[in-house]
C-alpha positions as a Markdown table, in Angstrom:
| # | Residue | x | y | z |
|---|---|---|---|---|
| 1 | Met | 78.4 | 87.5 | 121.9 |
| 2 | Leu | 81.1 | 85.3 | 122.9 |
| 3 | Met | 81.8 | 85.5 | 126.7 |
| 4 | Met | 85.4 | 85.6 | 127.8 |
| 5 | Leu | 86.7 | 84.2 | 131.1 |
| 6 | Met | 90.0 | 85.5 | 132.6 |
| 7 | Ile | 92.1 | 82.4 | 133.1 |
| 8 | Pro | 96.0 | 82.8 | 133.1 |
| 9 | Ile | 97.8 | 79.9 | 131.4 |
| 10 | Val | 101.1 | 78.3 | 131.7 |
| 11 | Gln | 102.8 | 80.5 | 129.2 |
| 12 | Gly | 102.0 | 83.7 | 131.2 |
| 13 | Ile | 99.7 | 84.9 | 128.4 |
| 14 | Glu | 96.4 | 86.0 | 129.9 |
| 15 | Glu | 93.0 | 86.2 | 128.1 |
| 16 | Cys | 92.2 | 89.2 | 126.2 |
| 17 | Lys | 89.7 | 91.8 | 127.9 |
| 18 | Glu | 87.0 | 93.6 | 125.9 |
| 19 | Ile | 89.5 | 96.7 | 126.3 |
| 20 | Thr | 93.0 | 95.6 | 126.3 |
| 21 | Pro | 96.0 | 97.9 | 127.0 |
| 22 | Ser | 98.5 | 97.2 | 124.1 |
| 23 | Lys | 101.3 | 96.3 | 126.7 |
| 24 | Asp | 99.0 | 93.0 | 127.5 |
| 25 | Val | 99.3 | 92.0 | 123.8 |
| 26 | Pro | 99.7 | 89.2 | 122.7 |
| 27 | Cys | 96.5 | 87.8 | 124.6 |
| 28 | Met | 94.3 | 84.6 | 124.4 |
| 29 | Ile | 90.8 | 84.4 | 122.9 |
| 30 | Ile | 89.0 | 81.6 | 124.9 |
| 31 | Thr | 85.8 | 80.2 | 124.4 |
| 32 | Ser | 83.3 | 80.5 | 127.4 |
| 33 | Tyr | 82.1 | 76.8 | 127.0 |
| 34 | Asn | 83.0 | 73.5 | 125.4 |
| 35 | Tyr | 82.3 | 73.1 | 121.9 |
| 36 | Pro | 80.7 | 69.6 | 120.9 |
| 37 | Asn | 83.6 | 68.8 | 118.3 |
| 38 | Asn | 87.1 | 68.9 | 118.4 |
| 39 | Cys | 88.5 | 72.6 | 118.5 |
| 40 | Thr | 90.4 | 72.2 | 115.4 |
| 41 | Thr | 87.3 | 71.8 | 113.2 |
| 42 | Tyr | 86.3 | 75.4 | 114.2 |
| 43 | Ser | 87.9 | 78.4 | 112.6 |
| 44 | Met | 88.1 | 82.0 | 113.6 |
| 45 | Asn | 87.9 | 85.2 | 111.5 |
| 46 | Ile | 89.5 | 88.5 | 112.8 |
| 47 | Tyr | 88.7 | 91.9 | 111.4 |
| 48 | Asp | 89.6 | 95.5 | 112.0 |
| 49 | Ser | 87.2 | 98.3 | 112.3 |
| 50 | Ile | 86.6 | 98.9 | 108.5 |
| 51 | Pro | 86.2 | 95.7 | 108.8 |
| 52 | Thr | 89.0 | 94.3 | 106.9 |
| 53 | Leu | 89.7 | 90.6 | 107.2 |
| 54 | Leu | 92.9 | 90.4 | 109.0 |
| 55 | Asp | 93.4 | 86.7 | 109.8 |
| 56 | Ser | 91.6 | 83.4 | 109.5 |
| 57 | Arg | 92.9 | 80.4 | 111.6 |
| 58 | Asn | 91.7 | 77.2 | 113.3 |
| 59 | Leu | 91.2 | 77.0 | 117.0 |
| 60 | Thr | 93.2 | 74.7 | 119.4 |
| 61 | Asp | 92.6 | 73.0 | 122.5 |
| 62 | Tyr | 92.9 | 75.2 | 125.8 |
| 63 | Gly | 94.8 | 72.7 | 127.8 |
| 64 | Leu | 92.5 | 70.0 | 129.6 |
| 65 | Thr | 89.8 | 72.6 | 130.1 |
| 66 | Gly | 87.7 | 71.5 | 127.1 |
| 67 | Lys | 87.7 | 75.0 | 125.9 |
| 68 | Cys | 89.0 | 76.2 | 122.8 |
| 69 | Asn | 91.4 | 79.1 | 122.2 |
| 70 | Thr | 93.8 | 81.1 | 119.9 |
| 71 | Thr | 96.2 | 83.9 | 120.3 |
| 72 | Phe | 95.4 | 87.6 | 119.4 |
| 73 | Asn | 98.6 | 89.7 | 118.6 |
| 74 | Tyr | 97.5 | 92.8 | 117.2 |
| 75 | Thr | 99.0 | 95.7 | 119.0 |
| 76 | Glu | 97.9 | 98.7 | 116.9 |
| 77 | Gln | 95.3 | 100.9 | 118.6 |
| 78 | Gly | 91.7 | 100.3 | 117.4 |
| 79 | Ser | 88.6 | 98.1 | 117.5 |
| 80 | Tyr | 88.8 | 94.4 | 116.4 |
| 81 | Thr | 86.0 | 92.0 | 116.0 |
| 82 | Phe | 86.1 | 88.1 | 115.7 |
| 83 | Ser | 83.7 | 85.7 | 114.6 |
| 84 | Ile | 83.9 | 81.7 | 114.9 |
| 85 | Ser | 82.3 | 79.3 | 112.7 |
| 86 | Ser | 80.3 | 78.0 | 115.7 |
| 87 | Gly | 78.5 | 81.4 | 115.4 |
| 88 | Asp | 79.9 | 83.0 | 118.3 |
| 89 | Thr | 81.4 | 86.6 | 118.0 |
| 90 | Gly | 83.2 | 89.1 | 120.1 |
| 91 | Ser | 85.2 | 92.3 | 120.1 |
| 92 | Ile | 88.5 | 93.7 | 121.4 |
| 93 | Ile | 89.5 | 97.3 | 121.7 |
| 94 | Val | 93.4 | 97.9 | 121.9 |
| 95 | Glu | 94.3 | 101.1 | 123.7 |
| 96 | Glu | 97.3 | 102.7 | 124.8 |
| 97 | Ser | 98.8 | 101.3 | 128.0 |
| 98 | Asp | 98.1 | 103.1 | 131.3 |
| 99 | Asn | 101.7 | 103.4 | 131.8 |
| 100 | Met | 102.1 | 105.6 | 128.8 |
| 101 | Glu | 99.2 | 107.8 | 129.7 |
| 102 | Leu | 100.6 | 107.9 | 133.3 |
| 103 | Ala | 104.1 | 109.1 | 132.1 |
| 104 | Ile | 102.4 | 111.8 | 129.9 |
| 105 | Ile | 100.3 | 112.9 | 132.9 |
| 106 | Ile | 103.4 | 113.1 | 135.1 |
| 107 | Thr | 105.3 | 114.7 | 132.3 |
| 108 | Leu | 102.7 | 117.5 | 131.8 |
| 109 | Ile | 102.3 | 118.2 | 135.6 |
| 110 | Ser | 106.2 | 118.3 | 135.9 |
| 111 | Phe | 106.2 | 121.0 | 133.0 |
| 112 | Ile | 103.4 | 122.9 | 134.6 |
| 113 | Gly | 105.5 | 123.2 | 137.7 |
| 114 | Val | 108.5 | 124.2 | 135.9 |
| 115 | Cys | 106.8 | 127.1 | 133.9 |
| 116 | Ala | 105.1 | 128.4 | 137.2 |
| 117 | Phe | 108.4 | 128.4 | 139.1 |
| 118 | Gly | 109.8 | 130.4 | 136.1 |
| 119 | Met | 106.9 | 132.8 | 136.2 |
| 120 | Ser | 107.6 | 133.3 | 139.9 |
| 121 | Lys | 111.2 | 134.1 | 139.5 |
| 122 | Ser | 110.7 | 136.4 | 136.3 |
| 123 | Glu | 110.1 | 140.1 | 136.8 |
| 124 | Glu | 109.7 | 140.5 | 132.9 |
| 125 | Asp | 106.1 | 140.4 | 131.4 |
| 126 | Tyr | 107.4 | 139.3 | 128.0 |
| 127 | Val | 108.8 | 136.2 | 129.8 |
| 128 | Lys | 105.9 | 135.6 | 132.2 |
| 129 | Leu | 103.3 | 135.8 | 129.3 |
| 130 | Pro | 104.7 | 133.0 | 127.1 |
| 131 | Leu | 105.1 | 130.8 | 130.3 |
| 132 | Leu | 101.5 | 131.4 | 131.3 |
| 133 | Leu | 100.3 | 130.7 | 127.6 |
| 134 | Leu | 102.4 | 127.3 | 127.9 |
| 135 | Ile | 100.8 | 126.5 | 131.2 |
| 136 | Ser | 97.4 | 127.0 | 129.7 |
| 137 | Ile | 98.2 | 124.7 | 126.8 |
| 138 | Ser | 99.5 | 122.0 | 129.1 |
| 139 | Ile | 96.4 | 122.2 | 131.4 |
| 140 | Ser | 94.1 | 121.8 | 128.2 |
| 141 | Val | 96.3 | 118.7 | 127.0 |
| 142 | Leu | 96.2 | 117.3 | 130.7 |
| 143 | Leu | 92.4 | 117.4 | 130.8 |
| 144 | Asn | 92.2 | 115.8 | 127.4 |
| 145 | Val | 94.5 | 112.8 | 128.4 |
| 146 | Leu | 92.5 | 112.5 | 131.8 |
| 147 | Gln | 89.0 | 112.4 | 129.9 |
| 148 | Asn | 90.2 | 109.9 | 127.4 |
| 149 | Leu | 91.8 | 107.8 | 130.3 |
| 150 | Ala | 88.5 | 107.9 | 132.3 |
| 151 | Val | 86.4 | 106.9 | 129.2 |
| 152 | Ala | 88.7 | 104.1 | 128.4 |
| 153 | Asn | 88.6 | 102.8 | 132.1 |
| 154 | Gly | 84.7 | 102.9 | 132.2 |
| 155 | Ile | 84.4 | 105.8 | 134.8 |
| 156 | Ile | 81.1 | 107.0 | 135.4 |
| 157 | Ala | 79.9 | 109.4 | 133.0 |
| 158 | Ser | 79.3 | 112.3 | 135.5 |
| 159 | Val | 83.0 | 112.3 | 136.0 |
| 160 | Thr | 84.0 | 112.2 | 132.3 |
| 161 | Asn | 81.4 | 114.9 | 131.7 |
| 162 | Val | 82.9 | 117.3 | 134.3 |
| 163 | Ile | 86.4 | 116.6 | 132.8 |
| 164 | Gly | 84.9 | 117.3 | 129.4 |
| 165 | Thr | 83.4 | 120.5 | 130.6 |
| 166 | Leu | 86.5 | 121.6 | 132.1 |
| 167 | Tyr | 88.4 | 120.8 | 128.9 |
| 168 | Ile | 86.0 | 123.1 | 126.8 |
| 169 | Ile | 86.4 | 125.9 | 129.3 |
| 170 | Ser | 90.1 | 125.6 | 129.1 |
| 171 | Leu | 90.1 | 125.7 | 125.4 |
| 172 | Thr | 88.1 | 128.8 | 125.7 |
| 173 | Leu | 90.3 | 130.5 | 128.2 |
| 174 | Leu | 93.4 | 129.5 | 126.2 |
| 175 | Phe | 91.9 | 131.2 | 122.9 |
| 176 | Ala | 91.4 | 134.4 | 125.0 |
| 177 | Leu | 94.8 | 134.2 | 126.9 |
| 178 | Ser | 96.6 | 133.7 | 123.3 |
| 179 | Leu | 94.9 | 136.9 | 122.1 |
| 180 | Phe | 95.6 | 138.9 | 125.2 |
| 181 | Ser | 99.2 | 137.5 | 125.3 |
| 182 | Leu | 99.8 | 138.4 | 121.8 |
| 183 | Tyr | 98.7 | 142.1 | 122.4 |
| 184 | Ala | 100.4 | 142.4 | 125.8 |
| 185 | Leu | 103.7 | 140.8 | 124.4 |
| 186 | Thr | 103.5 | 143.3 | 121.4 |
| 187 | Ile | 103.3 | 146.1 | 124.0 |
| 188 | Ala | 106.0 | 144.9 | 126.4 |
| 189 | Leu | 108.6 | 144.5 | 123.3 |
| 190 | Lys | 107.8 | 147.9 | 122.1 |
| 191 | Ile | 108.3 | 149.5 | 125.5 |
| 192 | Lys | 111.4 | 147.5 | 125.7 |
| 193 | Lys | 112.7 | 148.7 | 122.4 |
| 194 | Asn | 111.6 | 152.3 | 123.3 |
| 195 | Pro | 111.9 | 152.7 | 127.0 |
| 196 | Pro | 110.5 | 156.0 | 128.5 |
| 197 | Pro | 113.3 | 158.5 | 129.6 |
| 198 | Glu | 114.6 | 158.4 | 133.2 |
| 199 | Ile | 113.0 | 161.1 | 135.4 |
| 200 | Gly | 115.4 | 164.2 | 135.9 |
| 201 | Ser | 117.3 | 163.2 | 132.5 |
| 202 | Pro | 117.8 | 165.8 | 129.7 |
| 203 | Leu | 115.7 | 163.9 | 127.5 |
| 204 | Tyr | 112.9 | 163.7 | 130.2 |
| 205 | Trp | 112.9 | 167.6 | 130.6 |
| 206 | Lys | 112.9 | 168.0 | 126.8 |
| 207 | Lys | 109.7 | 165.9 | 126.5 |
| 208 | Gln | 108.2 | 167.7 | 129.3 |
| 209 | Glu | 108.8 | 171.2 | 127.6 |
| 210 | Lys | 107.2 | 169.9 | 124.4 |
| 211 | Lys | 104.3 | 168.7 | 126.3 |
| 212 | Glu | 103.9 | 172.1 | 128.0 |
| 213 | Lys | 104.3 | 173.9 | 124.6 |
| 214 | Asn | 101.4 | 171.7 | 123.1 |
| 215 | Arg | 99.3 | 172.4 | 126.1 |
| 216 | Lys | 99.7 | 176.1 | 125.7 |
| 217 | Lys | 99.2 | 175.9 | 122.1 |
| 218 | Trp | 95.6 | 174.2 | 122.4 |
| 219 | Arg | 94.3 | 176.8 | 125.1 |
């Protein structure tokens, strides 16, 4: 496996990491040692995860360091491998930029806060239940993003396992809450459409008389 060394170059392009955010592409693939022959005599093939050959090129000198290099400029997320005619190989995983995931996390947390505020201000069940359902969906998505972020950044397995477990629990609760919300929303809309008569109203006393007659009928 071709080892890589992080060395910034004059152009501001840094060396590719094994896991590289898309915002850091293009980056440089740099050999970890000096090759015995001129760099231009060595070629590199770059493949995607299938693997399909994406590019074949000759290496160039990496300044005065004696090492060889070439530019990697594939920003599509996925796994890439490369092989050099010297026999060295390596891989690069291009993932979403952390900034994008951070923006998603902030957006989800803000959305959850707005829904929670709406629930606290509303007195109607048919308004609270959809908001509660949206909060549950947002929490499930948030946990999934956090789990992917933890795995991508090499956080210890115990942490990712905990997040994964919470994600599964949240999906189970989400399914149960969806069924309950659908049932409760149906009842709430039915009551709203046909509200019970006010106590003391003519309709109220009429229903009371009907109940009393039915009670006497079955005695």
